[in-house]
N, C-alpha and C positions, 0 to 999 in steps of 0.2 A: 551476558547481555541482560541488563535490567529492563524488564518489560512489564508494562501495566495494562490491565484490561478493564473495560467497562462497556456496558450495553446501552445502546440507544436505537430507537426505531427498528428493533429486531435485527440490528447489526452489532457485532462485537467490534469495538474500536480497540486497536492494538497500538499502544504508545511505546516507542522504542527507547524510552528513557533518555539518557544523555548521549546516545550514539550519534555522532556527527557526520559519519561517512558511511555510505553503502557502496563498498568497493571490494575488489577481489580479496578474499580472506574472511570477509564478514558475511558474504552473501549466503553461504551454506548454512551457517548458524541461523540466519533469518528464515530460510526455507524450512529447516528442520523444526523450528519453533512454530511457524505460522501454517504450513501446509496441512498438518493434521487437524487444525482448527477449521480450516476451509472445507474440509470434508464433512464437517458437522453443521456449519452455519456461515452466513455471509460475514465478511470482514472489511473494515475500513482501516487501512494502515496509516497511522499518523506519522508523517515525515517532518514534523515540526523542527526538529534539531538537525535534520540532514541537510548539509550545505554542499556536499560533494557526492556525486554518483558517477561511477564509471560503467564500462560495458558489462562487467560482471553484475553490478547492481541492477542495471536495466534488465539483464537476462533473468535475474532473480524475480523481478516484478512480473515479467512475462511468464515465468514458471508458476508463480502464485496465481496469476490470472487463469492460466490453463487448468490448474488444479481446481479452482473455483468453478470454472465452466464445466469440467468433467463431473463435478459433484452436484451440479444444479444450483450453485450458490453465486452470490455477487462478490466481486472484489473491487475495491476502490482505494484511492489514496486521498489523504487530507492534509491540510496545513503544509502544502508544498511551497518551498521557497522559490523565488524567481529563478534562481540558477538551475534548480532541479526541473522546474517547468520548462525552462529554455532547452535543457538537454532532451527532455521527452518530446518537445516540439521538433527539435533537430533530427531525431531518429524516427519521427513519424508516429510516435505513440501517444501524443497529446489527445487525439480524438478518442482514444480508448480510455486512458487514465484521467484525463482532464475534461471530460464532457460537461455539459451544463446541467446534468442530473445531480443535484446537491442533496446531501443528507446532513441535517443539522442536529447537534446534540448539545447539551448544556455544558459539557466539558471539552468540546471540540469546535474549532473553527469550521467553516464550510468544508465538507468532504466531497471530493469530486471523483466520479468514476462511472463506468458504464456496466450494466448488468453483464455478468459472464455467462448467464444462461441464455 
């Protein structure tokens, strides 16, 4: 997984490169890569290229949110496509991941998320 990192507003933005799906088989690699970072600082996960997410992908986001919460950090998602936002709304997670608390950075469209702390 080609991943890029940059910091903005005391938050590390994690861009998933050209990854287009967050589905079963991809979710464990994402968790292995991002969870250790969440133990150290707040993360905004850039989902710019993700146009498909399944139950395993949603579970991965929940796991990352839980890791952030347990570490006293924030977890948010940014650049969410309409389709991914629709899925999060459908499963009742939009209020957690797509709140109106926005974090803006020079290299990132609005990032939406709720404090995990």
